[in-house]
C-alpha positions in Angstrom: -224.8 192.1 159.9 -223.8 191.2 155.9 -225.0 187.7 153.9 -223.1 186.2 151.5 -223.9 184.0 149.4 -222.4 181.0 148.7 -222.4 177.5 146.2 -223.3 174.6 147.9 -221.2 172.9 145.7 -218.4 174.9 145.1 -218.2 174.9 149.4 -218.2 171.3 149.6 -215.4 170.6 148.1 -213.6 173.5 148.7 -214.4 171.8 152.5 -213.6 168.7 151.4 -216.7 167.3 152.6 -220.4 167.4 152.4 -222.5 167.8 154.9 -226.3 167.7 155.3 -228.4 170.6 155.5 -228.9 170.2 159.9 -225.7 170.0 160.3 -223.5 172.7 158.4 -226.3 174.9 160.2 -225.0 172.7 162.9 -221.1 173.6 161.9 -221.7 177.7 161.5 -224.2 177.8 165.0 -220.9 176.1 166.6 -218.4 179.0 164.7 -221.0 181.3 165.2 -222.7 182.5 161.4 -225.8 181.8 160.9 -227.3 179.9 157.2 -229.9 181.9 157.2 -231.7 180.6 153.7 -231.5 177.7 152.0 -232.3 178.8 147.7 -233.1 176.3 145.0 -232.4 178.3 141.8 -234.2 177.1 138.8 -230.9 175.0 137.4 -230.6 172.5 140.3 -227.8 174.9 142.3 -228.3 175.8 145.8 -227.3 178.1 147.4 -226.3 179.2 151.8 -227.0 182.5 152.5 -225.1 182.6 155.5 -224.9 186.2 157.9 -221.2 187.6 159.2 -220.7 188.9 161.4 -219.7 192.9 161.0 -216.6 192.8 161.8 -215.6 189.5 160.1 -215.0 190.5 156.8 -212.2 187.7 155.9 -215.4 185.4 155.6 -217.1 187.9 152.8 -215.5 185.2 150.9 -215.6 181.9 149.8 -211.7 181.0 150.6 -212.0 182.9 153.6 -215.1 180.8 154.8 -213.1 177.4 153.5 -210.5 178.0 155.8 -211.2 179.9 159.0 -214.7 176.5 159.1 -211.8 174.2 158.3 -209.0 175.9 161.4 -211.7 175.8 162.8 -213.2 172.3 162.6 -209.2 171.2 163.2 
């Protein structure tokens, strides 16, 4: 499975709401993704590493991931 890294702040801004790490992990699980790793950089930025199914190439960028999650949430 490909792994994509997304900046947490950019992701939450695009989604229009914030999540706890556990809540976002649950959202990913319900959608069929796996929150593989949470990386905190030295500058304080947090990056979520997500495992994406090989057949979901539309989710390999922030915009595609956000669009799919917003549609999934209704």
